[in-house]
N, C-alpha and C positions, 0 to 999 in steps of 0.2 A: 883354712878359710871357713868362715862361719856358714853353716847350712841355714838358708833363709826359707821360711815357710811361704807358701803361695799366699798372696793377698786376696785371691779370688773369693774364698769362702767368707772372709771378713767383709769384703765389699758387698757381696750378695746379701749377707745378713743385715748390714747397715742400710742398704737400699730397700730391702723388704720392710724393715722397721720404719724408715722414713715414709715410704709409700702408705703403709698401714696407718701411721699416725696422721697422715694428711687425707685420709679417706679415699685413697687411690687403690686401684686393683693391680697388684704385682703379677706380672707374667714373666716366665723364664723361657728362653730359647735353648733347646737341648739338641746336640748333634745326634741325630737318629741313624747315622751311618754305621752304627755298631750293632753287633748281634746280641749284646747284653740287654737291649731295650725291648721289652715285650708289650707293645701297644697295638691296637687295631691300625692297619695300614692306611685307612682313609684319613687318619689324623696326622700322617706324616706327609710333608710337602717339601720337596727339594732337599731331602735327607735331614729335615729339621722338624722337631716337635715343639709346639708352643703350648705351654700349660699355665693355667691360672693357678697361682700358689697363694691366693688369699686364704685367710683362716676359714672363711665361709665355704670355700670350694675344696678344701683339703682336710684331712684328718692326720694327726700325728706327724706334722711337718717337722723335719729335722734337717737343718743345714749344718752339717758337721765339717770338719776340716778336710776330710777325704771323700765324703759321700753326701749326697742329698737324697732324702727319702720322704715319701708321703703317700697317702691314699687319696685317690680321686676317682671320679666316675667318667666312664666312656660308654656311651650308648646305654646309660642307666646301670652299668655293671661296675662295681667297685674294683679298681685295679691298684696294686701296690707298685709304685714307681721307686726304684732304688738305682741311682746312677752315680758314677764317679763324678766328683765336683769338676774335674778337668774337661768334661764334655758339656758343661753348662756354658753356652756361648755368650749369654747375656741376660739381663733383667731390665724390664721397662714397665712403666705405668700405662695401662690400657687407655686411660682417659687423656693423657698428655703426650705419650710417647717418650717422656723423659726417662733416662736410664743409663745403662752402661753395656757396652759390648767389649768382650775380652779378646785379646789377641791370642793366637794359638800357642805362642811360645812365652806367654806371660809368666809362667812359673819359673822359667829359666833366666828371665831378665832381672838384672839388679836395678834398683831405682836410681834415677839421676841423683847426684849429690849436689848440695849447695855449699859453696865455699864462701865464707865471709872474710873479706880482706880488711886490712887495717884501714882506719879512716883516711880518706884521700885529702887533697888540698882543701876541699870545702869543709872538712871536718865531719863528713858523713860517711858511714860505711857503705861499701858497694857490694852487690851480690854478683856471683858469676856461676853459671851452670857448668858443671864438669861432667862430661859424658864418658 
């Protein structure tokens, strides 16, 4: 069986680019219920950390396949954030709320496939979702 990479980092990069191109402010929601995340406690709510990842709010933003890292300020102090991409729960635009939330088991799910059948009696192909 073919090992399929997670689509999460690709979608995060695409949404970040789309938001930036449209003058929107991209925010990410990070699962803060891990010991790896070192940020001031007052910024964590319900085990989640929300960060502005616009280019004006970060330095050295890198959304790689396995990790996301950047520098940002908390209480005027620059902090380096480096988290596994799997704990990024979602990305959304501050101004519109448009974005994506990822399921916990996204990396293990195979995408639905689309099967194109032969033309039917009307001479038009039909599509069927195969799960």
